[in-house]
PLY file of the C-alpha trace (Angstrom):
ply
format ascii 1.0
element vertex 309
property float x
property float y
property float z
element edge 308
property int vertex1
property int vertex2
end_header
102.48 124.31 103.26
100.72 127.70 103.55
97.83 126.49 101.40
97.50 123.31 103.45
97.47 125.30 106.69
94.84 127.73 105.38
92.61 124.89 104.17
92.89 123.08 107.48
92.09 126.24 109.45
88.92 126.91 107.42
87.60 123.43 108.21
88.58 123.24 111.84
88.29 126.96 112.63
91.74 126.96 114.28
92.57 129.71 116.69
94.67 132.70 115.72
97.59 131.09 117.52
97.36 128.03 115.31
97.30 130.19 112.19
100.43 132.00 113.35
102.08 128.65 113.98
101.30 127.51 110.45
102.65 130.71 108.99
105.81 130.29 111.04
106.30 126.74 109.81
105.84 127.92 106.25
108.48 130.61 106.74
110.91 128.08 108.17
110.32 125.75 105.23
110.87 128.58 102.76
114.05 129.59 104.57
115.41 126.04 104.48
114.82 125.92 100.74
116.78 129.14 100.18
119.74 128.49 102.48
121.66 126.04 100.25
121.44 128.38 97.25
122.68 131.34 99.28
125.55 129.29 100.74
126.58 128.02 97.32
126.73 131.57 95.96
129.00 132.88 98.71
132.58 133.01 97.34
135.55 131.76 99.33
137.96 134.47 100.45
141.57 134.56 99.26
144.37 136.83 100.50
146.96 137.80 97.86
150.49 138.63 99.10
152.96 140.01 96.52
155.73 141.59 98.59
159.15 141.03 96.94
162.00 142.54 98.97
164.69 140.54 97.16
163.62 141.36 93.61
160.28 142.72 92.37
159.33 140.17 89.71
157.83 141.41 86.46
154.84 139.08 86.82
153.44 140.77 89.94
151.32 143.46 88.30
149.78 140.86 85.97
148.96 138.55 88.87
147.34 141.41 90.76
145.30 142.36 87.69
143.97 138.97 86.63
143.49 136.97 89.82
140.42 138.90 91.06
138.80 138.44 87.64
139.61 134.72 87.56
138.10 134.38 91.01
134.72 135.71 89.90
134.26 132.69 87.64
136.03 130.21 89.92
134.21 130.78 93.21
136.62 132.92 95.20
137.05 136.59 96.08
140.53 138.13 96.22
141.72 140.67 98.78
145.15 142.10 97.96
147.63 143.89 100.19
149.18 145.28 96.97
152.61 144.43 98.32
154.26 144.79 94.92
153.61 148.54 95.11
155.49 148.72 98.41
158.49 146.91 96.91
158.63 148.58 93.49
162.09 149.96 94.28
163.31 146.38 94.64
163.03 145.97 90.88
166.44 147.61 90.58
167.70 147.55 94.17
168.47 144.01 95.33
167.62 143.42 98.06
165.45 146.17 99.48
165.52 146.78 103.22
162.59 145.07 105.00
161.50 148.48 106.28
159.89 149.24 102.90
157.19 146.67 103.72
154.33 146.72 106.19
153.08 143.24 107.11
152.10 144.07 110.67
148.47 143.25 109.91
149.27 139.54 109.47
147.96 138.08 112.69
145.84 135.09 113.58
142.78 137.33 113.90
143.34 138.97 110.52
143.92 135.68 108.73
140.80 134.14 110.26
138.63 135.96 107.70
140.30 134.13 104.79
140.04 130.61 103.44
143.32 130.59 101.51
146.43 132.61 100.70
148.15 133.07 97.34
151.80 134.03 97.87
154.01 135.44 95.10
156.84 136.66 97.33
160.55 136.70 97.94
163.09 138.06 100.40
163.23 138.18 104.18
159.78 139.64 104.69
159.22 141.46 108.01
156.42 139.33 109.44
156.27 139.57 113.21
156.86 136.39 115.19
153.11 136.27 115.76
152.52 136.68 112.05
154.89 133.85 111.14
153.21 131.50 113.57
149.79 132.59 112.30
150.79 131.58 108.76
151.85 128.13 109.94
148.72 127.67 112.06
146.55 128.88 109.18
147.48 125.69 107.35
148.43 123.10 109.95
145.84 123.83 112.64
143.04 125.72 110.89
142.97 123.39 107.88
143.23 126.16 105.28
145.60 126.46 102.33
148.37 128.37 100.59
149.22 128.45 96.88
152.89 129.41 96.51
153.88 130.91 93.14
157.20 130.80 91.30
159.69 132.96 93.24
158.15 132.24 96.65
160.83 129.63 97.35
163.27 132.56 97.71
161.30 133.74 100.76
162.15 133.55 104.48
165.34 131.49 104.48
165.46 132.52 108.15
162.13 130.80 108.91
162.29 127.09 108.11
158.53 126.43 108.61
157.90 128.54 105.49
160.07 126.20 103.46
158.37 123.20 105.02
154.95 124.48 103.93
156.23 125.25 100.43
158.42 122.15 100.15
161.71 123.70 99.01
164.13 126.61 98.92
166.19 127.68 95.97
166.92 127.93 93.20
170.15 125.99 92.86
170.02 125.96 89.04
168.08 127.99 86.47
167.09 126.45 83.13
166.56 129.87 81.55
167.20 132.75 83.92
164.53 135.48 83.58
163.28 133.51 80.55
165.79 135.35 78.39
166.62 132.56 75.91
162.98 131.47 75.50
164.23 127.89 75.77
161.26 125.48 75.49
160.85 122.54 77.84
158.42 119.66 77.66
156.47 119.01 80.85
155.55 115.56 82.10
152.22 115.50 83.93
152.76 112.87 86.61
149.27 113.04 88.13
146.16 114.02 86.17
143.71 113.51 89.02
144.41 116.91 90.57
142.17 119.89 89.62
145.23 121.87 88.53
146.52 119.26 86.10
143.55 117.32 84.82
143.16 119.52 81.71
146.82 120.04 80.83
148.05 118.97 77.37
149.72 115.57 77.19
153.12 117.09 76.44
152.73 120.61 77.81
155.54 122.53 76.12
156.46 126.07 77.12
159.35 128.38 77.86
159.70 129.93 81.29
162.18 130.51 84.11
162.34 126.92 85.41
164.08 125.96 88.64
165.97 123.26 90.42
165.81 123.38 94.20
168.41 123.25 96.94
169.13 119.63 97.86
171.70 120.29 100.59
171.03 122.05 103.89
173.28 125.03 104.43
173.84 125.97 100.80
173.40 129.75 100.41
170.46 130.84 98.28
170.09 133.96 96.11
169.75 136.07 99.24
173.10 134.66 100.50
171.38 133.06 103.49
171.96 129.30 103.98
168.97 127.14 103.09
167.56 125.49 106.24
165.77 122.76 104.26
166.72 120.38 101.45
164.27 119.49 98.70
163.31 115.83 98.61
160.77 114.43 96.19
159.70 112.01 98.94
158.33 114.91 101.02
155.93 116.23 98.37
153.48 114.86 95.82
154.90 115.87 92.45
152.33 116.78 89.82
154.47 118.13 86.98
158.15 117.72 86.14
160.41 118.09 83.13
160.01 115.37 80.55
163.78 115.13 80.34
163.65 112.58 77.53
161.64 114.89 75.23
163.20 118.21 76.26
166.09 119.45 74.13
169.00 120.27 76.46
171.30 121.47 73.71
173.05 124.59 74.99
171.32 124.37 78.38
173.19 125.62 81.46
175.24 123.21 83.55
173.16 121.01 85.84
170.47 120.20 83.27
170.71 117.01 81.26
168.75 114.33 79.48
167.28 111.82 81.91
167.43 114.16 84.91
164.64 114.58 87.48
163.35 118.15 87.64
160.04 118.58 89.51
158.27 121.91 88.90
154.83 121.54 90.52
153.72 119.69 93.64
151.35 119.69 96.58
151.37 118.74 100.26
148.79 118.19 102.99
150.57 119.42 106.14
148.57 118.97 109.32
144.91 119.70 108.56
145.63 121.95 105.57
146.79 122.01 101.97
149.66 123.70 100.14
150.52 123.88 96.45
153.65 125.13 94.70
154.34 125.90 91.04
157.67 127.05 89.68
155.91 127.80 86.40
154.65 131.37 86.22
157.49 133.82 85.58
156.10 135.02 82.25
153.67 137.93 82.41
151.87 136.77 79.27
151.09 133.40 80.87
149.02 135.32 83.39
147.40 137.72 80.95
146.66 135.56 77.92
147.23 131.82 78.37
143.99 129.91 79.02
145.81 126.67 79.82
147.78 128.40 82.53
144.65 130.10 83.85
142.88 126.74 84.26
146.00 125.35 85.93
146.21 128.13 88.55
142.48 128.35 89.26
142.43 124.58 89.68
145.19 124.88 92.28
143.37 127.62 94.18
140.05 125.77 94.08
141.85 122.71 95.46
143.36 124.48 98.48
139.92 126.06 99.05
138.37 122.56 98.93
135.93 123.66 96.25
137.35 120.75 94.26
138.89 117.56 95.61
0 1
1 2
2 3
3 4
4 5
5 6
6 7
7 8
8 9
9 10
10 11
11 12
12 13
13 14
14 15
15 16
16 17
17 18
18 19
19 20
20 21
21 22
22 23
23 24
24 25
25 26
26 27
27 28
28 29
29 30
30 31
31 32
32 33
33 34
34 35
35 36
36 37
37 38
38 39
39 40
40 41
41 42
42 43
43 44
44 45
45 46
46 47
47 48
48 49
49 50
50 51
51 52
52 53
53 54
54 55
55 56
56 57
57 58
58 59
59 60
60 61
61 62
62 63
63 64
64 65
65 66
66 67
67 68
68 69
69 70
70 71
71 72
72 73
73 74
74 75
75 76
76 77
77 78
78 79
79 80
80 81
81 82
82 83
83 84
84 85
85 86
86 87
87 88
88 89
89 90
90 91
91 92
92 93
93 94
94 95
95 96
96 97
97 98
98 99
99 100
100 101
101 102
102 103
103 104
104 105
105 106
106 107
107 108
108 109
109 110
110 111
111 112
112 113
113 114
114 115
115 116
116 117
117 118
118 119
119 120
120 121
121 122
122 123
123 124
124 125
125 126
126 127
127 128
128 129
129 130
130 131
131 132
132 133
133 134
134 135
135 136
136 137
137 138
138 139
139 140
140 141
141 142
142 143
143 144
144 145
145 146
146 147
147 148
148 149
149 150
150 151
151 152
152 153
153 154
154 155
155 156
156 157
157 158
158 159
159 160
160 161
161 162
162 163
163 164
164 165
165 166
166 167
167 168
168 169
169 170
170 171
171 172
172 173
173 174
174 175
175 176
176 177
177 178
178 179
179 180
180 181
181 182
182 183
183 184
184 185
185 186
186 187
187 188
188 189
189 190
190 191
191 192
192 193
193 194
194 195
195 196
196 197
197 198
198 199
199 200
200 201
201 202
202 203
203 204
204 205
205 206
206 207
207 208
208 209
209 210
210 211
211 212
212 213
213 214
214 215
215 216
216 217
217 218
218 219
219 220
220 221
221 222
222 223
223 224
224 225
225 226
226 227
227 228
228 229
229 230
230 231
231 232
232 233
233 234
234 235
235 236
236 237
237 238
238 239
239 240
240 241
241 242
242 243
243 244
244 245
245 246
246 247
247 248
248 249
249 250
250 251
251 252
252 253
253 254
254 255
255 256
256 257
257 258
258 259
259 260
260 261
261 262
262 263
263 264
264 265
265 266
266 267
267 268
268 269
269 270
270 271
271 272
272 273
273 274
274 275
275 276
276 277
277 278
278 279
279 280
280 281
281 282
282 283
283 284
284 285
285 286
286 287
287 288
288 289
289 290
290 291
291 292
292 293
293 294
294 295
295 296
296 297
297 298
298 299
299 300
300 301
301 302
302 303
303 304
304 305
305 306
306 307
307 308
């Protein structure tokens, strides 16, 4: 456009004003060509919350270490509150008093700078009333998303909207508590259209601390507080469950049997937003060294961020 303007001005002897106009148009055109590239390069912003006042899970340090690195290749930037450092005493003291945690910064204004939250939490976290409502509005009204990890369904039994966003409280039964027995289970991928599951193996087999979820309102959870919500498969879109025909239940704890229905991963679209939950993720080495698990988690985060459909 600059060359065309210069050529035209030499023939018609345009005024200085016309030349400035041409230069301005050229600058606008150049700017419009650059804008999409700049926008595409800007990473989405993710807030990582790892406060565990009930029990500081062993996976927390690994999550904190790898998630920022994963984000660099997956289109998001992680900001961490490093909550697991505040609740380190809760590794041996169950539960810790809520006073060990500072979550006073969680407000609507603070959350407005983020596009998604990743929560690897448990216990009765001391969010203010404003903070609790801000978390709900973040999803339902603002159209953003939360990825809930593993033990997060042992969080805020005293605040039912948390459970509604996640989809469950629990656990009611453990397949392999703390993954001590290394008991393998075969996963059934029920939906391969989701970014988190589209690349999973056909019969994804792994050992982990798998859960069943509270199906009766009022049943006390691990924190001894009655669950205000019952899990119902009808309320969520299940992505991954136990393949209970292929899994060997020999020696398994009571409550687990061949032919049973044991969802482990699901998503919801509450209000304008998106939420995702995975029970899979207790093992530290899954976070540090398993490429299948990495693709699974980054797919989930990219989905709540709407980078992928």
